[in-house]
FITORFI-925050 format. One record per atom (N, C-alpha, C, CB): residue number from 0; residue in one letter; x, y, z. Coordinates in nm, 2 decimals. Glycine has a CB too. Layout:
> num|residuo|px|py|pz
> NUM|A|X|Y|Z
...
END
This chain:
> num|residuo|px|py|pz
> 0|M|-0.89|3.62|0.16
> 0|M|-0.88|3.56|0.29
> 0|M|-1.02|3.51|0.34
> 0|M|-0.82|3.66|0.39
> 1|N|-1.12|3.59|0.31
> 1|N|-1.26|3.55|0.35
> 1|N|-1.30|3.43|0.28
> 1|N|-1.35|3.67|0.33
> 2|A|-1.27|3.42|0.15
> 2|A|-1.31|3.30|0.07
> 2|A|-1.24|3.18|0.12
> 2|A|-1.27|3.33|-0.08
> 3|S|-1.11|3.18|0.16
> 3|S|-1.05|3.07|0.21
> 3|S|-1.11|3.02|0.35
> 3|S|-0.90|3.09|0.23
> 4|F|-1.15|3.12|0.43
> 4|F|-1.22|3.08|0.55
> 4|F|-1.35|3.01|0.53
> 4|F|-1.24|3.21|0.64
> 5|E|-1.42|3.06|0.43
> 5|E|-1.55|3.00|0.39
> 5|E|-1.53|2.86|0.34
> 5|E|-1.62|3.08|0.29
> 6|N|-1.42|2.84|0.26
> 6|N|-1.39|2.71|0.21
> 6|N|-1.36|2.61|0.32
> 6|N|-1.27|2.71|0.11
> 7|I|-1.28|2.65|0.42
> 7|I|-1.25|2.57|0.53
> 7|I|-1.37|2.54|0.61
> 7|I|-1.14|2.63|0.62
> 8|L|-1.45|2.64|0.63
> 8|L|-1.58|2.62|0.71
> 8|L|-1.67|2.52|0.64
> 8|L|-1.65|2.75|0.73
> 9|N|-1.68|2.53|0.51
> 9|N|-1.77|2.44|0.43
> 9|N|-1.71|2.30|0.44
> 9|N|-1.77|2.48|0.28
> 10|I|-1.58|2.28|0.44
> 10|I|-1.53|2.14|0.45
> 10|I|-1.56|2.09|0.59
> 10|I|-1.37|2.15|0.43
> 11|I|-1.55|2.17|0.69
> 11|I|-1.58|2.12|0.83
> 11|I|-1.73|2.08|0.84
> 11|I|-1.54|2.23|0.93
> 12|L|-1.81|2.17|0.78
> 12|L|-1.96|2.14|0.79
> 12|L|-2.00|2.02|0.70
> 12|L|-2.03|2.27|0.74
> 13|D|-1.93|2.00|0.59
> 13|D|-1.96|1.88|0.51
> 13|D|-1.93|1.75|0.59
> 13|D|-1.88|1.88|0.38
> 14|W|-1.83|1.76|0.68
> 14|W|-1.79|1.64|0.75
> 14|W|-1.84|1.64|0.90
> 14|W|-1.64|1.63|0.76
> 15|K|-1.96|1.70|0.92
> 15|K|-2.01|1.72|1.06
> 15|K|-2.04|1.58|1.12
> 15|K|-2.13|1.81|1.06
> 16|K|-2.09|1.49|1.05
> 16|K|-2.12|1.36|1.11
> 16|K|-2.00|1.29|1.15
> 16|K|-2.20|1.27|1.00
> 17|F|-1.89|1.30|1.07
> 17|F|-1.77|1.24|1.12
> 17|F|-1.71|1.30|1.24
> 17|F|-1.66|1.26|1.01
> 18|W|-1.72|1.44|1.25
> 18|W|-1.67|1.51|1.37
> 18|W|-1.76|1.47|1.49
> 18|W|-1.67|1.66|1.35
> 19|F|-1.89|1.46|1.47
> 19|F|-1.98|1.42|1.58
> 19|F|-1.94|1.28|1.63
> 19|F|-2.12|1.42|1.54
> 20|G|-1.92|1.19|1.54
> 20|G|-1.88|1.05|1.58
> 20|G|-1.75|1.05|1.65
> 20|G|-1.88|0.96|1.46
> 21|L|-1.65|1.12|1.60
> 21|L|-1.52|1.12|1.65
> 21|L|-1.52|1.18|1.79
> 21|L|-1.42|1.19|1.57
> 22|I|-1.58|1.29|1.81
> 22|I|-1.57|1.36|1.94
> 22|I|-1.67|1.31|2.04
> 22|I|-1.59|1.51|1.92
> 23|F|-1.80|1.31|2.00
> 23|F|-1.90|1.27|2.10
> 23|F|-1.91|1.12|2.12
> 23|F|-2.04|1.32|2.05
> 24|L|-1.92|1.04|2.01
> 24|L|-1.93|0.90|2.03
> 24|L|-1.80|0.84|2.08
> 24|L|-1.97|0.83|1.90
> 25|G|-1.69|0.90|2.04
> 25|G|-1.56|0.85|2.09
> 25|G|-1.55|0.88|2.24
> 25|G|-1.45|0.92|2.01
> 26|S|-1.59|0.99|2.28
> 26|S|-1.59|1.02|2.43
> 26|S|-1.68|0.93|2.51
> 26|S|-1.63|1.17|2.45
> 27|V|-1.80|0.90|2.46
> 27|V|-1.89|0.82|2.53
> 27|V|-1.83|0.67|2.53
> 27|V|-2.03|0.81|2.46
> 28|L|-1.78|0.63|2.42
> 28|L|-1.72|0.49|2.42
> 28|L|-1.60|0.48|2.51
> 28|L|-1.69|0.45|2.28
> 29|N|-1.52|0.59|2.51
> 29|N|-1.40|0.59|2.60
> 29|N|-1.44|0.59|2.75
> 29|N|-1.32|0.72|2.57
> 30|A|-1.55|0.66|2.78
> 30|A|-1.59|0.66|2.92
> 30|A|-1.65|0.53|2.96
> 30|A|-1.70|0.77|2.94
> 31|L|-1.72|0.46|2.87
> 31|L|-1.78|0.33|2.90
> 31|L|-1.66|0.23|2.91
> 31|L|-1.87|0.28|2.79
> 32|A|-1.56|0.24|2.83
> 32|A|-1.45|0.15|2.83
> 32|A|-1.37|0.16|2.96
> 32|A|-1.36|0.17|2.71
> 33|K|-1.36|0.28|3.01
> 33|K|-1.28|0.31|3.13
> 33|K|-1.35|0.25|3.25
> 33|K|-1.26|0.46|3.15
> 34|Q|-1.48|0.24|3.25
> 34|Q|-1.56|0.19|3.36
> 34|Q|-1.56|0.04|3.36
> 34|Q|-1.70|0.24|3.35
> 35|S|-1.54|-0.02|3.25
> 35|S|-1.54|-0.17|3.24
> 35|S|-1.41|-0.23|3.29
> 35|S|-1.56|-0.21|3.09
> 36|A|-1.42|-0.33|3.37
> 36|A|-1.30|-0.39|3.43
> 36|A|-1.21|-0.46|3.32
> 36|A|-1.33|-0.49|3.54
> 37|Y|-1.28|-0.52|3.22
> 37|Y|-1.21|-0.59|3.12
> 37|Y|-1.15|-0.49|3.02
> 37|Y|-1.31|-0.69|3.04
> 38|L|-1.23|-0.40|2.97
> 38|L|-1.18|-0.31|2.87
> 38|L|-1.08|-0.21|2.92
> 38|L|-1.30|-0.23|2.81
> 39|S|-1.08|-0.17|3.04
> 39|S|-0.98|-0.08|3.10
> 39|S|-0.84|-0.14|3.10
> 39|S|-1.02|-0.03|3.23
> 40|S|-0.84|-0.27|3.10
> 40|S|-0.70|-0.34|3.10
> 40|S|-0.64|-0.34|2.96
> 40|S|-0.72|-0.48|3.15
> 41|I|-0.71|-0.31|2.86
> 41|I|-0.66|-0.31|2.72
> 41|I|-0.57|-0.18|2.70
> 41|I|-0.77|-0.31|2.62
> 42|E|-0.45|-0.20|2.65
> 42|E|-0.36|-0.09|2.62
> 42|E|-0.42|0.00|2.51
> 42|E|-0.22|-0.14|2.59
> 43|N|-0.41|0.13|2.52
> 43|N|-0.45|0.22|2.43
> 43|N|-0.60|0.22|2.40
> 43|N|-0.38|0.20|2.29
> 44|I|-0.68|0.19|2.50
> 44|I|-0.83|0.18|2.49
> 44|I|-0.89|0.31|2.44
> 44|I|-0.89|0.14|2.62
> 45|S|-0.83|0.43|2.48
> 45|S|-0.88|0.55|2.44
> 45|S|-0.87|0.57|2.29
> 45|S|-0.81|0.67|2.51
> 46|F|-0.76|0.53|2.23
> 46|F|-0.73|0.54|2.09
> 46|F|-0.84|0.45|2.02
> 46|F|-0.59|0.49|2.05
> 47|W|-0.86|0.33|2.06
> 47|W|-0.96|0.24|2.00
> 47|W|-1.10|0.29|2.01
> 47|W|-0.95|0.10|2.06
> 48|A|-1.13|0.35|2.12
> 48|A|-1.27|0.41|2.14
> 48|A|-1.29|0.52|2.05
> 48|A|-1.29|0.45|2.29
> 49|F|-1.20|0.61|2.04
> 49|F|-1.21|0.73|1.94
> 49|F|-1.21|0.68|1.80
> 49|F|-1.11|0.83|1.97
> 50|L|-1.13|0.58|1.77
> 50|L|-1.12|0.53|1.63
> 50|L|-1.26|0.47|1.59
> 50|L|-1.01|0.42|1.62
> 51|L|-1.32|0.39|1.69
> 51|L|-1.45|0.34|1.66
> 51|L|-1.55|0.45|1.64
> 51|L|-1.49|0.24|1.77
> 52|G|-1.55|0.55|1.72
> 52|G|-1.64|0.66|1.71
> 52|G|-1.62|0.73|1.58
> 52|G|-1.62|0.76|1.82
> 53|G|-1.50|0.75|1.53
> 53|G|-1.47|0.81|1.41
> 53|G|-1.52|0.73|1.29
> 53|G|-1.32|0.84|1.39
> 54|L|-1.50|0.60|1.30
> 54|L|-1.55|0.51|1.20
> 54|L|-1.70|0.51|1.19
> 54|L|-1.50|0.36|1.22
> 55|I|-1.77|0.51|1.30
> 55|I|-1.91|0.52|1.30
> 55|I|-1.96|0.65|1.23
> 55|I|-1.97|0.51|1.44
> 56|G|-1.89|0.76|1.26
> 56|G|-1.92|0.89|1.20
> 56|G|-1.89|0.89|1.05
> 56|G|-1.84|1.00|1.26
> 57|L|-1.78|0.82|1.01
> 57|L|-1.75|0.81|0.87
> 57|L|-1.85|0.73|0.79
> 57|L|-1.61|0.75|0.85
> 58|I|-1.89|0.62|0.85
> 58|I|-2.00|0.54|0.79
> 58|I|-2.13|0.62|0.77
> 58|I|-2.02|0.41|0.87
> 59|A|-2.16|0.70|0.88
> 59|A|-2.28|0.78|0.87
> 59|A|-2.27|0.89|0.77
> 59|A|-2.31|0.84|1.01
> 60|K|-2.15|0.94|0.75
> 60|K|-2.13|1.05|0.65
> 60|K|-2.16|0.99|0.51
> 60|K|-1.99|1.11|0.66
> 61|F|-2.10|0.88|0.48
> 61|F|-2.11|0.82|0.35
> 61|F|-2.25|0.76|0.32
> 61|F|-2.01|0.72|0.32
> 62|R|-2.32|0.71|0.42
> 62|R|-2.45|0.66|0.41
> 62|R|-2.55|0.77|0.40
> 62|R|-2.49|0.57|0.52
> 63|G|-2.53|0.88|0.47
> 63|G|-2.62|1.00|0.47
> 63|G|-2.71|1.00|0.58
> 63|G|-2.70|1.00|0.34
> 64|A|-2.71|0.89|0.66
> 64|A|-2.80|0.88|0.78
> 64|A|-2.73|0.80|0.89
> 64|A|-2.93|0.82|0.74
> 65|W|-2.77|0.82|1.01
> 65|W|-2.71|0.74|1.12
> 65|W|-2.76|0.60|1.12
> 65|W|-2.74|0.81|1.25
> 66|L|-2.89|0.58|1.10
> 66|L|-2.95|0.45|1.11
> 66|L|-2.99|0.40|0.97
> 66|L|-3.07|0.45|1.20
END
């Protein structure tokens, strides 16, 4: 049981840039979009904001760096 917990924890830690992009950047982009008069009129803007944050995190994970 302890080994399976460590395996799950290692998977989560290996994808930390993706999680950061999804949760943090997605939240920031969502908040900015909600404040914009144009972007707030778009249907499912929260989904698109978090998707963009996740994609940025995914790109950073595979590149190995944010910039």
